[in-house]
C-alpha positions as CSV (number, residue, x, y, z in Angstrom):
1,M,1.2,104.8,-33.3
2,K,-2.1,103.9,-34.9
3,S,-4.9,102.7,-32.7
4,L,-5.9,99.0,-33.1
5,S,-9.3,100.1,-34.5
6,T,-7.6,101.7,-37.5
7,I,-5.5,98.7,-38.4
8,A,-6.9,96.3,-41.0
9,A,-6.9,92.6,-40.3
10,L,-3.8,90.9,-41.8
11,L,-3.3,87.7,-43.8
12,I,0.4,87.5,-44.3
13,P,1.6,84.9,-46.9
14,V,5.0,83.4,-46.4
15,L,7.3,82.9,-49.4
16,T,10.2,80.4,-49.9
17,T,13.9,81.1,-49.8
18,G,15.1,83.4,-52.6
19,Q,11.8,84.9,-53.6
20,C,12.5,88.1,-51.6
21,D,16.0,88.8,-52.9
22,I,16.6,92.2,-54.6
23,S,19.5,94.1,-56.1
24,V,20.0,97.9,-55.8
25,P,20.8,99.2,-59.3
26,A,23.4,101.8,-60.0
27,N,20.8,104.4,-61.0
28,A,18.8,104.1,-57.8
29,M,17.8,107.3,-56.0
30,V,19.5,107.5,-52.6
31,V,17.6,108.5,-49.5
32,S,20.1,109.1,-46.7
33,T,18.3,111.3,-44.3
34,G,15.0,111.1,-42.4
35,N,12.2,113.6,-41.6
36,V,11.5,114.1,-45.4
37,T,8.8,113.3,-47.9
38,V,9.7,111.5,-51.0
39,G,7.2,112.0,-53.8
40,E,9.0,110.6,-56.9
41,S,7.3,108.0,-59.1
42,D,8.5,105.2,-61.4
43,T,11.8,105.1,-59.6
44,V,14.0,102.6,-57.7
45,I,14.6,104.3,-54.3
46,W,17.3,103.0,-51.9
47,I,16.7,104.1,-48.3
48,C,20.1,103.3,-46.9
49,A,20.4,105.5,-43.8
50,D,18.6,105.5,-40.5
51,V,15.4,107.6,-40.8
52,T,12.7,109.1,-38.6
53,N,9.2,109.8,-39.9
54,L,10.1,109.3,-43.5
55,V,7.0,109.7,-45.7
56,L,6.8,107.9,-49.1
57,S,4.0,109.5,-51.2
58,G,4.9,108.5,-54.7
59,S,3.5,105.7,-56.9
60,N,4.9,102.8,-59.0
61,N,8.2,102.9,-57.1
62,T,10.4,100.1,-55.9
63,Y,11.6,100.9,-52.3
64,I,14.6,99.0,-50.9
65,M,15.3,99.8,-47.3
66,T,18.6,98.8,-45.6
67,G,18.6,101.5,-43.0
68,F,16.6,101.6,-39.8
69,G,13.6,103.7,-38.7
70,S,10.0,104.6,-39.1
71,V,8.3,105.0,-42.5
72,G,4.8,106.0,-43.6
73,L,3.8,104.7,-47.0
74,S,0.9,106.8,-48.3
75,G,1.6,106.3,-52.0
76,T,0.0,103.7,-54.3
77,D,1.0,100.7,-56.4
78,N,4.6,100.5,-55.0
79,T,6.7,97.5,-54.2
80,A,8.9,97.7,-51.0
81,Y,11.6,95.4,-49.5
82,I,12.3,96.2,-45.9
83,R,14.8,94.6,-43.5
84,N,14.7,94.0,-39.8
85,G,14.5,96.9,-37.3
86,N,12.0,98.9,-39.4
87,Y,8.4,100.0,-38.6
88,W,6.2,100.8,-41.6
89,T,2.7,102.2,-41.5
90,I,0.9,101.6,-44.8
91,T,-2.1,103.8,-45.6
92,G,-1.8,103.8,-49.4
93,N,-3.5,101.2,-51.6
94,G,-2.2,98.6,-54.0
95,N,1.3,98.4,-52.5
96,T,3.2,95.1,-52.0
97,V,5.6,95.1,-49.1
98,Y,8.1,92.2,-48.6
99,E,9.3,92.2,-45.0
100,G,12.4,90.5,-43.8
101,F,12.8,88.9,-40.4
102,G,12.2,91.4,-37.6
103,A,10.6,94.0,-39.8
104,D,7.2,95.4,-38.6
105,A,4.8,96.5,-41.4
106,M,1.2,97.2,-40.6
107,L,-1.8,98.2,-42.7
108,A,-3.8,101.1,-41.4
109,G,-6.6,103.4,-42.5
110,G,-8.4,100.7,-44.6
111,S,-5.4,100.1,-46.8
112,T,-5.8,97.4,-49.4
113,S,-2.1,96.8,-49.7
114,T,-0.4,93.4,-49.2
115,I,2.3,92.4,-46.7
116,I,4.4,89.3,-47.5
117,A,6.7,87.7,-44.8
118,C,10.0,86.6,-46.3
119,P,11.9,83.5,-44.8
120,T,15.1,85.1,-46.1
121,M,16.0,88.4,-47.7
122,I,19.3,89.1,-49.5
123,I,19.8,92.6,-50.8
124,D,22.6,92.8,-53.3
125,L,24.5,96.1,-53.1
126,S,27.3,95.3,-55.5
127,N,26.1,97.8,-58.1
128,A,24.5,100.3,-55.7
129,P,25.4,104.0,-55.9
130,V,28.1,104.8,-53.3
131,P,27.4,108.5,-52.3
132,G,25.6,108.8,-48.9
133,C,25.6,105.2,-48.0
134,S,27.9,102.3,-47.2
135,A,27.7,99.5,-49.7
136,V,27.5,96.6,-47.3
137,G,25.5,93.6,-48.2
138,V,22.4,92.7,-46.2
139,N,21.4,89.1,-45.5
140,E,18.4,88.8,-43.3
141,Q,17.9,85.3,-42.2
142,G,16.4,84.6,-38.8
143,A,14.1,82.3,-36.9
144,D,11.4,82.5,-39.6
145,A,13.8,80.9,-42.1
146,S,12.7,77.7,-40.6
147,W,9.1,78.8,-39.7
148,S,6.4,79.0,-42.3
149,V,3.3,80.7,-40.8
150,R,-0.1,81.6,-42.2
151,S,-2.9,83.2,-40.2
152,T,-6.5,82.6,-41.1
153,G,-7.8,84.8,-38.3
154,S,-8.9,81.9,-36.0
155,V,-6.0,79.5,-36.6
156,L,-2.3,79.8,-37.1
157,E,-0.9,77.2,-39.5
158,V,2.8,76.7,-38.6
159,T,5.2,74.5,-40.5
160,L,8.6,73.8,-38.9
161,R,11.7,72.4,-40.6
162,S,12.7,70.8,-37.3
163,G,11.3,70.5,-33.9
164,P,10.1,70.4,-31.2
165,A,10.1,74.2,-30.6
166,V,8.4,76.2,-27.9
167,Y,6.2,79.1,-29.1
168,R,4.6,82.0,-27.3
169,I,1.9,84.4,-28.3
170,T,1.7,87.8,-26.7
171,D,-0.8,90.7,-27.1
172,A,0.1,94.1,-28.4
173,Q,1.2,95.1,-24.8
174,G,3.6,92.2,-24.6
175,R,1.5,90.1,-22.2
176,E,1.7,86.3,-22.9
177,V,-1.7,84.9,-23.8
178,L,-0.8,81.5,-25.3
179,N,2.1,79.1,-25.3
180,G,2.9,75.6,-26.3
181,T,5.2,73.2,-28.2
182,L,5.3,72.7,-32.0
183,Q,6.6,69.6,-33.7
184,A,8.5,69.3,-37.0
185,G,6.1,69.4,-39.9
186,S,2.6,70.9,-39.9
187,N,1.0,72.4,-36.8
188,S,-2.3,74.3,-36.1
189,V,-2.6,76.7,-33.2
190,D,-6.2,77.4,-32.2
191,L,-6.8,81.1,-31.5
192,S,-10.5,80.8,-30.7
193,S,-9.9,81.6,-27.0
194,L,-8.4,85.0,-27.8
195,P,-10.4,88.2,-28.0
196,A,-10.1,90.3,-31.2
197,G,-6.8,92.3,-31.4
198,I,-3.2,92.4,-32.6
199,Y,-0.9,89.6,-31.5
200,L,2.8,88.5,-31.9
201,L,4.0,85.0,-32.4
202,L,7.4,84.5,-30.8
203,D,10.0,81.8,-31.4
204,P,12.0,80.0,-28.5
205,D,14.4,83.0,-28.4
206,R,11.4,85.4,-28.0
207,R,12.0,86.8,-31.5
208,V,9.0,87.9,-33.5
209,V,8.1,85.4,-36.2
210,L,4.7,87.0,-37.2
211,R,2.5,89.9,-36.2
212,F,-1.1,89.1,-36.9
213,A,-4.7,90.2,-36.2
214,K,-7.4,88.1,-34.6
215,A,-10.9,89.2,-35.7
């Protein structure tokens, strides 16, 4: 786990439904084991199995992850789509990572990459190569399908499709530091009382909607 001092401040834009959908092509490279380093470039790579300490060091790839596990992205200029249950540490530059509900991607080591929170993510596996993986469709749609959130560092701007809804904010150790009620439409949550650090915004079911940094 990276220390908080090594993690860059995040500004995570939120897209609309459908903008994070992706299909796995028939010629995709299949990664079905962990504890390996994948250094290919200019390739679509389907990470379909559960992995541990997978290292992605290539460039100009498209990574599609439907398995679970921990991944280090040290390569550059890649695009990644990651579903829930995954922890990615991004040290490479120029990457764009689309994270589905419940995914946990963090910038570290001064990375200039971009993390984008997806309200929904549908991964089409109808043409995916079969060996090594089960071609089961993935449709990630959770609480943030109705929560649109942007962090400016000192304020959370939250838009709800319907309300009211209770929110909680915890620190990186899981201690609750703020709570309140949001209404349907636009809301602003003042973060000025919080010290600098990493925080989690939780929905009424205590699911993570956004992981953000307070400078």
